[in-house]
C-alpha positions in Angstrom: -21.6 7.2 -18.4 -19.1 5.5 -16.1 -20.7 3.2 -13.5 -19.0 1.6 -10.4 -20.8 -1.5 -9.2 -19.6 -2.1 -5.6 -20.5 -5.0 -3.4 -21.0 -3.8 0.3 -20.0 -0.3 -0.7 -17.7 0.9 2.2 -16.7 4.4 3.2 -13.1 4.0 2.0 -14.5 3.2 -1.5 -16.7 6.2 -1.4 -13.7 8.4 -0.7 -11.8 6.8 -3.6 -14.7 7.2 -6.0 -15.0 10.8 -4.7 -11.4 11.5 -5.8 -12.2 10.1 -9.3 -15.3 12.2 -9.5 -13.4 15.4 -8.6 -10.7 14.6 -11.1 -13.1 13.9 -14.0 -15.8 16.6 -13.9 -16.5 16.1 -17.6 -17.8 12.5 -17.1 -21.2 11.4 -15.7 -20.3 9.0 -12.9 -22.7 6.8 -10.8 -22.4 4.1 -8.3 -24.7 1.1 -8.0 -24.1 -0.9 -4.8 -25.2 -3.3 -2.2 -25.2 -2.3 1.4 -22.1 -2.9 3.6 -22.2 -5.5 6.4 -21.1 -3.0 9.0 -23.0 0.1 9.9 -20.7 2.6 8.2 -22.2 5.9 7.2 -21.7 8.8 4.8 -21.0 7.1 1.4 -23.4 9.2 -0.6 -21.9 12.5 0.7 -18.3 11.3 0.2 -18.4 9.9 -3.3 -19.9 13.1 -4.7 -22.2 11.3 -7.2 -25.4 9.4 -7.4 -25.6 6.2 -5.4 -28.3 3.6 -6.2 -28.7 0.9 -3.6 -29.8 -2.5 -4.8 -30.3 -6.1 -3.5 -27.7 -8.6 -4.6 -30.5 -10.6 -6.3 -32.1 -7.6 -8.1 -33.6 -8.7 -11.4 -34.1 -5.3 -13.0 -32.1 -4.2 -16.0 -29.3 -1.7 -15.2 -31.1 0.9 -17.3 -34.1 0.7 -14.9 -31.8 2.0 -12.2 -29.6 4.4 -14.2 -31.9 5.6 -17.0 -29.6 4.1 -19.6 -26.8 1.5 -20.1 -23.4 2.9 -19.1 -20.6 3.0 -21.5 -18.0 1.8 -19.0 -18.8 -0.5 -16.1 -16.4 -1.3 -13.2 -17.4 -4.1 -10.9 -16.1 -5.6 -7.7 -15.9 -9.4 -7.8 -18.0 -11.8 -9.7 -20.2 -13.3 -6.9 -23.0 -10.7 -6.9 -25.7 -12.0 -9.2 -27.2 -8.7 -10.2 -23.8 -7.2 -11.0 -23.1 -10.1 -13.4 -26.5 -9.4 -15.0 -25.7 -5.7 -15.4 -22.2 -6.6 -16.8 -23.7 -8.8 -19.5 -26.1 -6.0 -20.5 -23.2 -3.5 -20.8 -21.2 -5.9 -23.0 -24.2 -6.7 -25.2 -24.7 -2.9 -25.7 -21.1 -2.5 -26.8 -19.7 -1.1 -23.6 -16.5 -2.0 -21.8 -16.4 -3.8 -18.5 -13.6 -3.9 -15.9 -13.0 -6.0 -12.9 -11.9 -4.5 -9.5 -10.4 -7.6 -7.7 -8.8 -7.7 -4.3 -7.9 -11.4 -4.1 -4.4 -12.2 -3.1 -2.1 -15.0 -4.4 -1.7 -18.0 -2.2 0.0 -20.9 -4.0 -2.3 -24.0 -3.6 -4.1 -26.7 -5.6 -7.3 -24.7 -4.8 -5.8 -21.7 -6.5 -4.9 -23.8 -9.6 -8.5 -24.9 -9.9 -9.7 -21.3 -9.5 -7.3 -20.2 -12.2 -8.8 -22.7 -14.6 -12.3 -21.7 -13.7 -11.4 -18.0 -14.2 -10.0 -18.7 -17.7 -13.1 -20.6 -18.7 -15.8 -18.4 -17.2 -14.6 -14.9 -16.6 -11.5 -13.9 -18.6 -13.4 -13.1 -21.7 -15.9 -10.9 -19.9 -13.6 -8.0 -18.9 -11.4 -5.6 -20.7 -9.1 -4.7 -17.8 -8.5 -5.3 -14.2 -7.6 -3.2 -11.1 -5.8 -4.7 -8.0 -4.6 -3.3 -4.7 -1.0 -4.2 -5.1 1.7 -6.8 -5.7 -0.1 -9.9 -4.6 -3.2 -9.1 -6.7 -1.1 -8.6 -9.8 0.7 -11.9 -9.2 -2.6 -13.6 -8.9 -4.0 -12.3 -12.2 -0.7 -13.1 -14.0 -1.1 -16.6 -12.6 -4.7 -16.6 -14.0 -3.3 -15.7 -17.5 -4.1 -12.0 -17.6 -1.6 -9.9 -19.6 0.4 -7.5 -17.4 -0.6 -4.5 -19.5 -4.3 -5.1 -18.6 -3.6 -5.0 -14.8 -3.6 -1.7 -13.0 -2.7 -0.8 -9.4 -4.4 1.4 -6.9 -7.7 -0.3 -6.1 -7.6 0.2 -2.3 -6.6 3.2 -0.3 -7.4 4.8 3.0 -7.9 8.6 2.9 -4.5 10.1 3.9 -6.3 13.3 5.0 -8.1 11.3 7.7 -5.4 8.8 8.6 -2.1 10.4 9.3 1.0 10.2 11.5 0.5 10.0 15.2 4.0 11.0 16.2 7.0 9.0 17.6 6.1 5.4 18.5 8.3 5.3 21.5 6.3 8.2 23.0 3.0 6.5 22.5 1.4 4.2 25.1 2.2 0.5 24.8 -1.1 -0.1 23.1 -1.8 -2.7 20.5 -5.0 -2.2 18.4 -7.1 -4.5 16.2 -9.8 -3.1 13.9 -12.3 -5.3 12.1 -15.0 -7.9 12.3 -15.1 -10.2 15.4 -15.3 -13.5 13.6 -13.5 -16.8 13.0 -11.8 -15.6 9.8 -10.2 -12.7 11.5 -8.8 -15.1 14.2 -9.6 -12.7 17.0 -10.0 -15.3 19.8 -6.4 -16.5 19.1 -5.2 -12.9 19.1 -6.4 -12.6 22.6 -5.0 -16.0 23.6 -1.6 -15.2 22.1 -1.5 -11.8 23.9 -2.3 -13.5 27.2 0.3 -16.3 26.6 3.0 -13.8 25.7 2.9 -12.2 29.2 3.6 -8.8 27.7 0.8 -7.2 29.8 3.3 -7.4 32.7 5.4 -5.0 30.8 2.6 -2.5 30.5 1.2 -3.6 27.1 -2.6 -3.5 26.4 -4.7 -4.9 23.6 -7.7 -2.9 22.4 -10.1 -4.4 19.8 -12.6 -2.4 17.8 -15.4 -3.9 15.8 -18.5 -6.0 15.7 -19.5 -9.5 14.9 -20.6 -13.0 16.1 -17.6 -13.5 18.5 -18.1 -10.2 20.4 -19.7 -11.9 23.5 -16.8 -14.4 23.7 -14.3 -11.6 23.5 -16.1 -9.6 26.2 -15.9 -12.7 28.5 -12.1 -12.9 27.8 -11.7 -9.2 28.6 -13.4 -9.7 32.0 -10.7 -12.2 33.0 -7.8 -10.3 31.6 -7.7 -6.5 32.4 -5.1 -5.9 29.7 -7.7 -6.6 27.0 -10.5 -4.2 26.1 -13.3 -4.7 23.7 -14.8 -1.7 21.9 -17.8 -1.2 19.6 -17.4 -0.5 15.9 -16.4 3.1 15.1 -16.9 5.2 12.0 -13.6 5.9 10.2 -13.6 9.4 11.6 -13.5 8.0 15.1 -10.9 5.3 14.3 -8.3 7.8 13.1 -7.4 9.0 16.6 -7.4 5.3 17.8 -4.6 4.5 15.3 -2.6 7.6 16.2 -2.7 6.7 19.9 -1.5 3.1 19.3 2.0 1.9 19.0 1.2 -1.4 17.3 -1.5 -2.7 14.9 -2.3 -6.5 14.7 -4.2 -8.4 12.1 -4.1 -12.2 12.4 -6.6 -13.2 9.7 -6.6 -16.7 8.4 -7.7 -15.2 5.0 -7.4 -11.6 4.1 -7.4 -10.6 0.4 -5.7 -7.2 1.2 -6.8 -5.5 4.4 -7.5 -1.8 4.1 -7.0 -1.4 7.9 -3.3 -2.2 7.4 -3.0 0.9 5.2 -4.9 3.0 7.8 -2.5 1.8 10.5 0.6 2.3 8.4 -0.5 5.9 7.5 -0.7 6.5 11.2 2.9 5.3 11.6 2.1 2.1 13.5 4.3 -1.0 13.8 2.6 -3.9 12.1 2.0 -7.5 13.3 0.4 -9.3 10.4 -0.4 -12.9 9.6 1.3 -14.2 6.4 -2.2 -14.5 4.8 -2.8 -10.7 4.7 -2.4 -9.5 1.1 -1.4 -5.9 2.2 1.7 -7.3 3.8 3.3 -7.5 0.3 3.0 -3.8 0.0 3.2 -2.4 3.5 5.2 -4.7 5.6 8.9 -4.0 5.2 12.1 -5.1 6.9 11.8 -2.6 9.8 8.2 -1.8 10.5 6.7 -5.1 11.7 6.7 -8.8 11.9 4.8 -11.6 10.1 3.5 -14.8 11.6 1.4 -17.9 10.8 -2.3 -17.4 11.8 -2.5 -21.2 12.3 0.3 -21.4 14.9 -0.4 -19.9 18.3 3.3 -20.2 19.2 4.2 -18.1 16.2 1.7 -15.5 17.3 3.1 -15.6 20.9 6.6 -14.9 19.7 5.4 -12.0 17.6 3.8 -10.3 20.6 6.8 -11.1 22.8 9.2 -9.6 20.4 7.7 -6.1 21.1 9.4 -6.1 24.5 12.9 -6.2 23.0 12.5 -3.2 20.7 14.5 -0.1 21.6 13.8 3.5 20.8 15.8 3.4 17.5 13.8 0.4 16.3 10.5 2.2 17.0 11.8 5.2 15.1 12.9 3.1 12.1 9.5 1.3 12.1 7.5 4.5 12.0 9.6 5.9 9.2 9.1 2.7 7.1 5.4 2.6 7.8 5.0 6.2 6.7 7.2 5.7 3.6 5.4 2.5 2.3 1.9 3.7 3.1 2.7 7.0 1.3 3.0 5.1 -2.0 -0.7 4.3 -1.8 -3.4 7.0 -2.0 -6.9 7.9 -3.2 -5.2 9.9 -5.9 -3.5 6.7 -7.1 -6.9 5.1 -7.2 -8.2 7.9 -9.4 -5.3 7.9 -11.8 -5.3 4.1 -11.9 -9.0 4.0 -13.0 -8.4 6.8 -15.5 -5.4 4.9 -17.0 -7.3 1.7 -17.2 -10.3 3.2 -18.9 -8.0 5.0 -21.4 -5.8 2.1 -22.3 -8.1 -0.9 -22.3 
C-alpha cells in the first residue's frame, strides 16, 4: 500500500495524485488528509482513490483509518502532529517514508538554524524527498541531503485545465491576482502600488480573486478606485478562464514557498510580476516573461506596474512564448514519474 498524507489536501494535489493512480493501477493507493483552508471541491473524484479525512491532532493509529500500515508513506511537511505519528508507525513496521517539501531557499541566519534543526530532528526519518523545483533542491542540499535523494515534480497545475489564452497583446489590459486575502500575500500593498503607478489612466485594471481576513479592506479600496475589482474565491474550473482573459499575473507575497498559481498563470501564457520571495520564480520567471520586485519596497512594486506601459507587441509575444515554454516543463505527469522514481530508487 502507498499512502499520501497531505495537509490541507488541495484540488491540484488531487489531480497530481490522480495521475499517479492512473499510471500505477497495480498498486493500492490511498490518501489521508486534513481539510484545506479554502472551500475547494472535488478532491475525492479527481484523485481516483480512497481519501480519509482526519483532524490534525488525530490520535488513532494509521491502521485504524486504513486497515493496515502502508509499506510506503509520503507526507507533506512535518508540522502536522498526526502525520508524524503515522510516519513513526510506518518506520517501526519496516516501511519507507518520504517527505514532500515545498519550502524555498532564502539565505538567512534563520535558515541556518532551521538546517541544524532539520539535521538533528528530521533527516534520519525519511528515505527520500520531493520538491517543486530549483529552490527546493537548493534548500535540501543546504540541509545536507544527498542530491540523489531529492526528486523534482512536487507541484503542478493541470495543463488540461489551464492552457494558453492566446496573444497577450490582444487581451484586455487586465492584471489578476489569485490567492488568499491576507498579510503574507501582501494584497493591500498590491492595490496601493497599482494606484500609485497611475497605469489605470492607460486602461489597466487589477482584478483580485480569493478570500481571507483582508477582504473587507480590499472592498473599501475598490470602492475608491474603479480600476480595482475584488472577486470571491473561485474553483479551479472557474479560474482557468480568468487567467486566459488576463494579460498579467501578480503575486507579491512576503513569503511564498513555491506558488502553484504562478504555474497556472504561466500555462495560460500570462506575463508575470512576482516578488523575489516567490519560490516558483526560480522555475517560471525567465528573462522575457516578467519582472521581479521586492515585496517590502512599495517603490519597487510601483516600478514593476509602471513598466507594463512601455511593453510593445513584440515584447508581449516573447513573454507569452517564454511563459508557455517554461510552464510546459512542469506537469502532473512529471509529478507521477517523480514519485515513481523516488519510490523505486530510495
